[in-house]
mmCIF file of the protein (N, C-alpha, C, O) and its ligand, coordinates in Angstrom:
data_MODEL
# 
_entry.id   MODEL 
# 
loop_
_entity.id 
_entity.type 
_entity.pdbx_number_of_molecules 
1 polymer     1 
2 non-polymer 1 
# 
_entity_poly.entity_id                      1 
_entity_poly.type                           'polypeptide(L)' 
_entity_poly.nstd_linkage                   no 
_entity_poly.nstd_monomer                   no 
_entity_poly.pdbx_seq_one_letter_code       
;(UNK)(UNK)(UNK)(UNK)(UNK)(UNK)(UNK)(UNK)(UNK)(UNK)(UNK)(UNK)(UNK)(UNK)(UNK)(UNK)
(UNK)(UNK)(UNK)(UNK)(UNK)(UNK)(UNK)(UNK)(UNK)(UNK)(UNK)(UNK)(UNK)(UNK)(UNK)(UNK)
(UNK)(UNK)(UNK)(UNK)(UNK)(UNK)(UNK)(UNK)(UNK)(UNK)
;
_entity_poly.pdbx_seq_one_letter_code_can   XXXXXXXXXXXXXXXXXXXXXXXXXXXXXXXXXXXXXXXXXX 
_entity_poly.pdbx_strand_id                 A 
# 
loop_
_entity_poly_seq.entity_id 
_entity_poly_seq.num 
_entity_poly_seq.mon_id 
_entity_poly_seq.hetero 
1 1  UNK n 
1 2  UNK n 
1 3  UNK n 
1 4  UNK n 
1 5  UNK n 
1 6  UNK n 
1 7  UNK n 
1 8  UNK n 
1 9  UNK n 
1 10 UNK n 
1 11 UNK n 
1 12 UNK n 
1 13 UNK n 
1 14 UNK n 
1 15 UNK n 
1 16 UNK n 
1 17 UNK n 
1 18 UNK n 
1 19 UNK n 
1 20 UNK n 
1 21 UNK n 
1 22 UNK n 
1 23 UNK n 
1 24 UNK n 
1 25 UNK n 
1 26 UNK n 
1 27 UNK n 
1 28 UNK n 
1 29 UNK n 
1 30 UNK n 
1 31 UNK n 
1 32 UNK n 
1 33 UNK n 
1 34 UNK n 
1 35 UNK n 
1 36 UNK n 
1 37 UNK n 
1 38 UNK n 
1 39 UNK n 
1 40 UNK n 
1 41 UNK n 
1 42 UNK n 
# 
loop_
_struct_asym.id 
_struct_asym.entity_id 
A 1 
B 2 
# 
loop_
_chem_comp.id 
_chem_comp.type 
_chem_comp.mon_nstd_flag 
UNK 'L-peptide linking' . 
ZN  non-polymer         . 
# 
_pdbx_entity_nonpoly.entity_id   2 
_pdbx_entity_nonpoly.name        ? 
_pdbx_entity_nonpoly.comp_id     ZN 
# 
_pdbx_nonpoly_scheme.asym_id         B 
_pdbx_nonpoly_scheme.entity_id       2 
_pdbx_nonpoly_scheme.mon_id          ZN 
_pdbx_nonpoly_scheme.ndb_seq_num     1 
_pdbx_nonpoly_scheme.pdb_seq_num     101 
_pdbx_nonpoly_scheme.auth_seq_num    101 
_pdbx_nonpoly_scheme.pdb_mon_id      ZN 
_pdbx_nonpoly_scheme.auth_mon_id     ZN 
_pdbx_nonpoly_scheme.pdb_strand_id   A 
_pdbx_nonpoly_scheme.pdb_ins_code    . 
# 
loop_
_atom_site.group_PDB 
_atom_site.id 
_atom_site.type_symbol 
_atom_site.label_atom_id 
_atom_site.label_alt_id 
_atom_site.label_comp_id 
_atom_site.label_asym_id 
_atom_site.label_entity_id 
_atom_site.label_seq_id 
_atom_site.pdbx_PDB_ins_code 
_atom_site.Cartn_x 
_atom_site.Cartn_y 
_atom_site.Cartn_z 
_atom_site.occupancy 
_atom_site.B_iso_or_equiv 
_atom_site.pdbx_formal_charge 
_atom_site.auth_seq_id 
_atom_site.auth_comp_id 
_atom_site.auth_asym_id 
_atom_site.auth_atom_id 
_atom_site.pdbx_PDB_model_num 
ATOM   1   N  N  . UNK A 1 1  ? 0.845  -1.197 0.000  1.00 0.00 ? 1   UNK A N  1 
ATOM   2   C  CA . UNK A 1 1  ? 0.000  0.000  0.000  1.00 0.00 ? 1   UNK A CA 1 
ATOM   3   C  C  . UNK A 1 1  ? 0.883  1.250  0.000  1.00 0.00 ? 1   UNK A C  1 
ATOM   4   O  O  . UNK A 1 1  ? 1.761  1.409  0.847  1.00 0.00 ? 1   UNK A O  1 
ATOM   5   N  N  . UNK A 1 2  ? 0.631  2.121  -0.957 1.00 0.00 ? 2   UNK A N  1 
ATOM   6   C  CA . UNK A 1 2  ? 1.469  3.312  -1.064 1.00 0.00 ? 2   UNK A CA 1 
ATOM   7   C  C  . UNK A 1 2  ? 0.939  4.440  -0.177 1.00 0.00 ? 2   UNK A C  1 
ATOM   8   O  O  . UNK A 1 2  ? -0.250 4.759  -0.158 1.00 0.00 ? 2   UNK A O  1 
ATOM   9   N  N  . UNK A 1 3  ? 1.878  5.018  0.546  1.00 0.00 ? 3   UNK A N  1 
ATOM   10  C  CA . UNK A 1 3  ? 1.507  6.169  1.375  1.00 0.00 ? 3   UNK A CA 1 
ATOM   11  C  C  . UNK A 1 3  ? 2.355  7.354  0.945  1.00 0.00 ? 3   UNK A C  1 
ATOM   12  O  O  . UNK A 1 3  ? 3.534  7.202  0.627  1.00 0.00 ? 3   UNK A O  1 
ATOM   13  N  N  . UNK A 1 4  ? 1.769  8.494  0.936  1.00 0.00 ? 4   UNK A N  1 
ATOM   14  C  CA . UNK A 1 4  ? 2.540  9.669  0.535  1.00 0.00 ? 4   UNK A CA 1 
ATOM   15  C  C  . UNK A 1 4  ? 3.586  9.990  1.593  1.00 0.00 ? 4   UNK A C  1 
ATOM   16  O  O  . UNK A 1 4  ? 3.330  9.832  2.787  1.00 0.00 ? 4   UNK A O  1 
ATOM   17  N  N  . UNK A 1 5  ? 4.752  10.436 1.170  1.00 0.00 ? 5   UNK A N  1 
ATOM   18  C  CA . UNK A 1 5  ? 5.813  10.792 2.123  1.00 0.00 ? 5   UNK A CA 1 
ATOM   19  C  C  . UNK A 1 5  ? 5.348  11.830 3.131  1.00 0.00 ? 5   UNK A C  1 
ATOM   20  O  O  . UNK A 1 5  ? 5.754  11.798 4.292  1.00 0.00 ? 5   UNK A O  1 
ATOM   21  N  N  . UNK A 1 6  ? 4.512  12.734 2.697  1.00 0.00 ? 6   UNK A N  1 
ATOM   22  C  CA . UNK A 1 6  ? 4.030  13.781 3.586  1.00 0.00 ? 6   UNK A CA 1 
ATOM   23  C  C  . UNK A 1 6  ? 3.232  13.171 4.728  1.00 0.00 ? 6   UNK A C  1 
ATOM   24  O  O  . UNK A 1 6  ? 3.400  13.544 5.889  1.00 0.00 ? 6   UNK A O  1 
ATOM   25  N  N  . UNK A 1 7  ? 2.371  12.241 4.388  1.00 0.00 ? 7   UNK A N  1 
ATOM   26  C  CA . UNK A 1 7  ? 1.554  11.612 5.412  1.00 0.00 ? 7   UNK A CA 1 
ATOM   27  C  C  . UNK A 1 7  ? 2.430  10.816 6.376  1.00 0.00 ? 7   UNK A C  1 
ATOM   28  O  O  . UNK A 1 7  ? 2.194  10.784 7.584  1.00 0.00 ? 7   UNK A O  1 
ATOM   29  N  N  . UNK A 1 8  ? 3.441  10.182 5.805  1.00 0.00 ? 8   UNK A N  1 
ATOM   30  C  CA . UNK A 1 8  ? 4.354  9.390  6.627  1.00 0.00 ? 8   UNK A CA 1 
ATOM   31  C  C  . UNK A 1 8  ? 5.024  10.259 7.681  1.00 0.00 ? 8   UNK A C  1 
ATOM   32  O  O  . UNK A 1 8  ? 5.083  9.890  8.854  1.00 0.00 ? 8   UNK A O  1 
ATOM   33  N  N  . UNK A 1 9  ? 5.525  11.405 7.265  1.00 0.00 ? 9   UNK A N  1 
ATOM   34  C  CA . UNK A 1 9  ? 6.242  12.265 8.202  1.00 0.00 ? 9   UNK A CA 1 
ATOM   35  C  C  . UNK A 1 9  ? 5.298  12.890 9.218  1.00 0.00 ? 9   UNK A C  1 
ATOM   36  O  O  . UNK A 1 9  ? 5.697  13.162 10.350 1.00 0.00 ? 9   UNK A O  1 
ATOM   37  N  N  . UNK A 1 10 ? 4.066  13.118 8.830  1.00 0.00 ? 10  UNK A N  1 
ATOM   38  C  CA . UNK A 1 10 ? 3.110  13.698 9.769  1.00 0.00 ? 10  UNK A CA 1 
ATOM   39  C  C  . UNK A 1 10 ? 2.760  12.719 10.875 1.00 0.00 ? 10  UNK A C  1 
ATOM   40  O  O  . UNK A 1 10 ? 2.365  13.111 11.973 1.00 0.00 ? 10  UNK A O  1 
ATOM   41  N  N  . UNK A 1 11 ? 2.913  11.435 10.566 1.00 0.00 ? 11  UNK A N  1 
ATOM   42  C  CA . UNK A 1 11 ? 2.587  10.433 11.562 1.00 0.00 ? 11  UNK A CA 1 
ATOM   43  C  C  . UNK A 1 11 ? 3.730  10.200 12.551 1.00 0.00 ? 11  UNK A C  1 
ATOM   44  O  O  . UNK A 1 11 ? 3.554  9.528  13.568 1.00 0.00 ? 11  UNK A O  1 
ATOM   45  N  N  . UNK A 1 12 ? 4.871  10.748 12.252 1.00 0.00 ? 12  UNK A N  1 
ATOM   46  C  CA . UNK A 1 12 ? 5.995  10.585 13.161 1.00 0.00 ? 12  UNK A CA 1 
ATOM   47  C  C  . UNK A 1 12 ? 5.759  11.369 14.442 1.00 0.00 ? 12  UNK A C  1 
ATOM   48  O  O  . UNK A 1 12 ? 5.169  12.449 14.414 1.00 0.00 ? 12  UNK A O  1 
ATOM   49  N  N  . UNK A 1 13 ? 6.213  10.832 15.549 1.00 0.00 ? 13  UNK A N  1 
ATOM   50  C  CA . UNK A 1 13 ? 6.070  11.557 16.814 1.00 0.00 ? 13  UNK A CA 1 
ATOM   51  C  C  . UNK A 1 13 ? 6.892  12.823 16.819 1.00 0.00 ? 13  UNK A C  1 
ATOM   52  O  O  . UNK A 1 13 ? 7.877  12.946 16.091 1.00 0.00 ? 13  UNK A O  1 
ATOM   53  N  N  . UNK A 1 14 ? 6.484  13.751 17.635 1.00 0.00 ? 14  UNK A N  1 
ATOM   54  C  CA . UNK A 1 14 ? 7.217  15.012 17.728 1.00 0.00 ? 14  UNK A CA 1 
ATOM   55  C  C  . UNK A 1 14 ? 8.630  14.751 18.224 1.00 0.00 ? 14  UNK A C  1 
ATOM   56  O  O  . UNK A 1 14 ? 8.863  13.977 19.152 1.00 0.00 ? 14  UNK A O  1 
ATOM   57  N  N  . UNK A 1 15 ? 9.548  15.421 17.576 1.00 0.00 ? 15  UNK A N  1 
ATOM   58  C  CA . UNK A 1 15 ? 10.939 15.269 17.977 1.00 0.00 ? 15  UNK A CA 1 
ATOM   59  C  C  . UNK A 1 15 ? 11.205 16.078 19.239 1.00 0.00 ? 15  UNK A C  1 
ATOM   60  O  O  . UNK A 1 15 ? 10.759 17.215 19.388 1.00 0.00 ? 15  UNK A O  1 
ATOM   61  N  N  . UNK A 1 16 ? 11.946 15.449 20.134 1.00 0.00 ? 16  UNK A N  1 
ATOM   62  C  CA . UNK A 1 16 ? 12.270 16.153 21.371 1.00 0.00 ? 16  UNK A CA 1 
ATOM   63  C  C  . UNK A 1 16 ? 13.767 16.290 21.531 1.00 0.00 ? 16  UNK A C  1 
ATOM   64  O  O  . UNK A 1 16 ? 14.539 15.426 21.114 1.00 0.00 ? 16  UNK A O  1 
ATOM   65  N  N  . UNK A 1 17 ? 14.154 17.367 22.130 1.00 0.00 ? 17  UNK A N  1 
ATOM   66  C  CA . UNK A 1 17 ? 15.566 17.586 22.402 1.00 0.00 ? 17  UNK A CA 1 
ATOM   67  C  C  . UNK A 1 17 ? 16.031 16.537 23.407 1.00 0.00 ? 17  UNK A C  1 
ATOM   68  O  O  . UNK A 1 17 ? 15.383 16.317 24.430 1.00 0.00 ? 17  UNK A O  1 
ATOM   69  N  N  . UNK A 1 18 ? 17.137 15.903 23.115 1.00 0.00 ? 18  UNK A N  1 
ATOM   70  C  CA . UNK A 1 18 ? 17.634 14.851 24.002 1.00 0.00 ? 18  UNK A CA 1 
ATOM   71  C  C  . UNK A 1 18 ? 18.268 15.440 25.251 1.00 0.00 ? 18  UNK A C  1 
ATOM   72  O  O  . UNK A 1 18 ? 18.590 14.716 26.193 1.00 0.00 ? 18  UNK A O  1 
ATOM   73  N  N  . UNK A 1 19 ? 18.442 16.741 25.255 1.00 0.00 ? 19  UNK A N  1 
ATOM   74  C  CA . UNK A 1 19 ? 19.084 17.388 26.397 1.00 0.00 ? 19  UNK A CA 1 
ATOM   75  C  C  . UNK A 1 19 ? 18.073 18.021 27.348 1.00 0.00 ? 19  UNK A C  1 
ATOM   76  O  O  . UNK A 1 19 ? 18.086 17.755 28.550 1.00 0.00 ? 19  UNK A O  1 
ATOM   77  N  N  . UNK A 1 20 ? 17.201 18.855 26.800 1.00 0.00 ? 20  UNK A N  1 
ATOM   78  C  CA . UNK A 1 20 ? 16.253 19.570 27.659 1.00 0.00 ? 20  UNK A CA 1 
ATOM   79  C  C  . UNK A 1 20 ? 14.844 18.977 27.573 1.00 0.00 ? 20  UNK A C  1 
ATOM   80  O  O  . UNK A 1 20 ? 13.943 19.398 28.299 1.00 0.00 ? 20  UNK A O  1 
ATOM   81  N  N  . UNK A 1 21 ? 14.661 18.004 26.688 1.00 0.00 ? 21  UNK A N  1 
ATOM   82  C  CA . UNK A 1 21 ? 13.390 17.277 26.562 1.00 0.00 ? 21  UNK A CA 1 
ATOM   83  C  C  . UNK A 1 21 ? 12.249 18.129 26.042 1.00 0.00 ? 21  UNK A C  1 
ATOM   84  O  O  . UNK A 1 21 ? 11.087 17.734 26.132 1.00 0.00 ? 21  UNK A O  1 
ATOM   85  N  N  . UNK A 1 22 ? 12.564 19.276 25.507 1.00 0.00 ? 22  UNK A N  1 
ATOM   86  C  CA . UNK A 1 22 ? 11.506 20.116 24.956 1.00 0.00 ? 22  UNK A CA 1 
ATOM   87  C  C  . UNK A 1 22 ? 11.181 19.688 23.529 1.00 0.00 ? 22  UNK A C  1 
ATOM   88  O  O  . UNK A 1 22 ? 12.070 19.298 22.771 1.00 0.00 ? 22  UNK A O  1 
ATOM   89  N  N  . UNK A 1 23 ? 9.898  19.764 23.167 1.00 0.00 ? 23  UNK A N  1 
ATOM   90  C  CA . UNK A 1 23 ? 9.521  19.458 21.785 1.00 0.00 ? 23  UNK A CA 1 
ATOM   91  C  C  . UNK A 1 23 ? 10.217 20.408 20.831 1.00 0.00 ? 23  UNK A C  1 
ATOM   92  O  O  . UNK A 1 23 ? 10.274 21.617 21.055 1.00 0.00 ? 23  UNK A O  1 
ATOM   93  N  N  . UNK A 1 24 ? 10.748 19.826 19.753 1.00 0.00 ? 24  UNK A N  1 
ATOM   94  C  CA . UNK A 1 24 ? 11.498 20.655 18.821 1.00 0.00 ? 24  UNK A CA 1 
ATOM   95  C  C  . UNK A 1 24 ? 10.666 20.976 17.599 1.00 0.00 ? 24  UNK A C  1 
ATOM   96  O  O  . UNK A 1 24 ? 9.821  20.184 17.182 1.00 0.00 ? 24  UNK A O  1 
ATOM   97  N  N  . UNK A 1 25 ? 10.907 22.126 17.037 1.00 0.00 ? 25  UNK A N  1 
ATOM   98  C  CA . UNK A 1 25 ? 10.256 22.504 15.784 1.00 0.00 ? 25  UNK A CA 1 
ATOM   99  C  C  . UNK A 1 25 ? 10.984 21.788 14.652 1.00 0.00 ? 25  UNK A C  1 
ATOM   100 O  O  . UNK A 1 25 ? 12.212 21.814 14.569 1.00 0.00 ? 25  UNK A O  1 
ATOM   101 N  N  . UNK A 1 26 ? 10.215 21.160 13.797 1.00 0.00 ? 26  UNK A N  1 
ATOM   102 C  CA . UNK A 1 26 ? 10.822 20.434 12.685 1.00 0.00 ? 26  UNK A CA 1 
ATOM   103 C  C  . UNK A 1 26 ? 11.617 21.376 11.796 1.00 0.00 ? 26  UNK A C  1 
ATOM   104 O  O  . UNK A 1 26 ? 11.150 22.453 11.426 1.00 0.00 ? 26  UNK A O  1 
ATOM   105 N  N  . UNK A 1 27 ? 12.812 20.950 11.466 1.00 0.00 ? 27  UNK A N  1 
ATOM   106 C  CA . UNK A 1 27 ? 13.646 21.773 10.609 1.00 0.00 ? 27  UNK A CA 1 
ATOM   107 C  C  . UNK A 1 27 ? 14.115 20.971 9.413  1.00 0.00 ? 27  UNK A C  1 
ATOM   108 O  O  . UNK A 1 27 ? 14.219 19.746 9.467  1.00 0.00 ? 27  UNK A O  1 
ATOM   109 N  N  . UNK A 1 28 ? 14.392 21.671 8.350  1.00 0.00 ? 28  UNK A N  1 
ATOM   110 C  CA . UNK A 1 28 ? 14.829 20.996 7.130  1.00 0.00 ? 28  UNK A CA 1 
ATOM   111 C  C  . UNK A 1 28 ? 16.167 20.297 7.346  1.00 0.00 ? 28  UNK A C  1 
ATOM   112 O  O  . UNK A 1 28 ? 16.398 19.191 6.858  1.00 0.00 ? 28  UNK A O  1 
ATOM   113 N  N  . UNK A 1 29 ? 17.028 20.964 8.078  1.00 0.00 ? 29  UNK A N  1 
ATOM   114 C  CA . UNK A 1 29 ? 18.357 20.384 8.319  1.00 0.00 ? 29  UNK A CA 1 
ATOM   115 C  C  . UNK A 1 29 ? 18.403 19.780 9.715  1.00 0.00 ? 29  UNK A C  1 
ATOM   116 O  O  . UNK A 1 29 ? 19.345 19.996 10.478 1.00 0.00 ? 29  UNK A O  1 
ATOM   117 N  N  . UNK A 1 30 ? 17.375 19.027 10.022 1.00 0.00 ? 30  UNK A N  1 
ATOM   118 C  CA . UNK A 1 30 ? 17.227 18.512 11.372 1.00 0.00 ? 30  UNK A CA 1 
ATOM   119 C  C  . UNK A 1 30 ? 17.901 17.156 11.527 1.00 0.00 ? 30  UNK A C  1 
ATOM   120 O  O  . UNK A 1 30 ? 17.220 16.141 11.680 1.00 0.00 ? 30  UNK A O  1 
ATOM   121 N  N  . UNK A 1 31 ? 19.209 17.127 11.489 1.00 0.00 ? 31  UNK A N  1 
ATOM   122 C  CA . UNK A 1 31 ? 19.900 15.865 11.729 1.00 0.00 ? 31  UNK A CA 1 
ATOM   123 C  C  . UNK A 1 31 ? 20.539 15.826 13.097 1.00 0.00 ? 31  UNK A C  1 
ATOM   124 O  O  . UNK A 1 31 ? 21.411 15.004 13.377 1.00 0.00 ? 31  UNK A O  1 
ATOM   125 N  N  . UNK A 1 32 ? 20.083 16.740 13.946 1.00 0.00 ? 32  UNK A N  1 
ATOM   126 C  CA . UNK A 1 32 ? 20.555 16.731 15.319 1.00 0.00 ? 32  UNK A CA 1 
ATOM   127 C  C  . UNK A 1 32 ? 19.389 16.395 16.236 1.00 0.00 ? 32  UNK A C  1 
ATOM   128 O  O  . UNK A 1 32 ? 18.231 16.634 15.894 1.00 0.00 ? 32  UNK A O  1 
ATOM   129 N  N  . UNK A 1 33 ? 19.697 15.847 17.385 1.00 0.00 ? 33  UNK A N  1 
ATOM   130 C  CA . UNK A 1 33 ? 18.660 15.505 18.338 1.00 0.00 ? 33  UNK A CA 1 
ATOM   131 C  C  . UNK A 1 33 ? 18.561 16.517 19.457 1.00 0.00 ? 33  UNK A C  1 
ATOM   132 O  O  . UNK A 1 33 ? 17.931 16.276 20.487 1.00 0.00 ? 33  UNK A O  1 
ATOM   133 N  N  . UNK A 1 34 ? 19.198 17.658 19.236 1.00 0.00 ? 34  UNK A N  1 
ATOM   134 C  CA . UNK A 1 34 ? 19.156 18.700 20.255 1.00 0.00 ? 34  UNK A CA 1 
ATOM   135 C  C  . UNK A 1 34 ? 18.611 19.987 19.656 1.00 0.00 ? 34  UNK A C  1 
ATOM   136 O  O  . UNK A 1 34 ? 18.759 20.258 18.464 1.00 0.00 ? 34  UNK A O  1 
ATOM   137 N  N  . UNK A 1 35 ? 17.978 20.772 20.520 1.00 0.00 ? 35  UNK A N  1 
ATOM   138 C  CA . UNK A 1 35 ? 17.431 22.034 20.052 1.00 0.00 ? 35  UNK A CA 1 
ATOM   139 C  C  . UNK A 1 35 ? 18.542 23.070 19.886 1.00 0.00 ? 35  UNK A C  1 
ATOM   140 O  O  . UNK A 1 35 ? 19.706 22.815 20.196 1.00 0.00 ? 35  UNK A O  1 
ATOM   141 N  N  . UNK A 1 36 ? 18.166 24.202 19.407 1.00 0.00 ? 36  UNK A N  1 
ATOM   142 C  CA . UNK A 1 36 ? 19.165 25.255 19.148 1.00 0.00 ? 36  UNK A CA 1 
ATOM   143 C  C  . UNK A 1 36 ? 19.938 25.609 20.412 1.00 0.00 ? 36  UNK A C  1 
ATOM   144 O  O  . UNK A 1 36 ? 21.154 25.793 20.380 1.00 0.00 ? 36  UNK A O  1 
ATOM   145 N  N  . UNK A 1 37 ? 19.215 25.702 21.525 1.00 0.00 ? 37  UNK A N  1 
ATOM   146 C  CA . UNK A 1 37 ? 19.849 26.148 22.768 1.00 0.00 ? 37  UNK A CA 1 
ATOM   147 C  C  . UNK A 1 37 ? 20.833 25.106 23.302 1.00 0.00 ? 37  UNK A C  1 
ATOM   148 O  O  . UNK A 1 37 ? 21.808 25.451 23.970 1.00 0.00 ? 37  UNK A O  1 
ATOM   149 N  N  . UNK A 1 38 ? 20.574 23.845 23.008 1.00 0.00 ? 38  UNK A N  1 
ATOM   150 C  CA . UNK A 1 38 ? 21.431 22.792 23.544 1.00 0.00 ? 38  UNK A CA 1 
ATOM   151 C  C  . UNK A 1 38 ? 22.521 22.370 22.558 1.00 0.00 ? 38  UNK A C  1 
ATOM   152 O  O  . UNK A 1 38 ? 23.452 21.651 22.920 1.00 0.00 ? 38  UNK A O  1 
ATOM   153 N  N  . UNK A 1 39 ? 22.398 22.814 21.342 1.00 0.00 ? 39  UNK A N  1 
ATOM   154 C  CA . UNK A 1 39 ? 23.402 22.467 20.352 1.00 0.00 ? 39  UNK A CA 1 
ATOM   155 C  C  . UNK A 1 39 ? 24.605 23.404 20.459 1.00 0.00 ? 39  UNK A C  1 
ATOM   156 O  O  . UNK A 1 39 ? 24.475 24.617 20.291 1.00 0.00 ? 39  UNK A O  1 
ATOM   157 N  N  . UNK A 1 40 ? 25.755 22.841 20.734 1.00 0.00 ? 40  UNK A N  1 
ATOM   158 C  CA . UNK A 1 40 ? 26.950 23.687 20.828 1.00 0.00 ? 40  UNK A CA 1 
ATOM   159 C  C  . UNK A 1 40 ? 27.283 24.327 19.497 1.00 0.00 ? 40  UNK A C  1 
ATOM   160 O  O  . UNK A 1 40 ? 27.279 23.662 18.461 1.00 0.00 ? 40  UNK A O  1 
ATOM   161 N  N  . UNK A 1 41 ? 27.565 25.586 19.525 1.00 0.00 ? 41  UNK A N  1 
ATOM   162 C  CA . UNK A 1 41 ? 27.922 26.295 18.301 1.00 0.00 ? 41  UNK A CA 1 
ATOM   163 C  C  . UNK A 1 41 ? 29.379 26.022 17.968 1.00 0.00 ? 41  UNK A C  1 
ATOM   164 O  O  . UNK A 1 41 ? 30.278 26.263 18.773 1.00 0.00 ? 41  UNK A O  1 
ATOM   165 N  N  . UNK A 1 42 ? 29.581 25.531 16.804 1.00 0.00 ? 42  UNK A N  1 
ATOM   166 C  CA . UNK A 1 42 ? 30.956 25.221 16.389 1.00 0.00 ? 42  UNK A CA 1 
ATOM   167 C  C  . UNK A 1 42 ? 31.612 26.451 15.783 1.00 0.00 ? 42  UNK A C  1 
ATOM   168 O  O  . UNK A 1 42 ? 32.771 26.393 15.373 1.00 0.00 ? 42  UNK A O  1 
HETATM 169 ZN ZN . ZN  B 2 .  ? 17.382 21.519 24.229 1.00 0.00 2 101 ZN  A ZN 1 
# 
């Protein structure tokens, strides 16, 4: 059964920061598990 990619991603649980446990806003370049505040600036 084919499902649209959009529907698939909408069904995913909200991403949470692994550090502060706050729900994160989905980002295009979201390959980190931490929010902006917890991500060390390189
Ligand atoms: Zn955080």
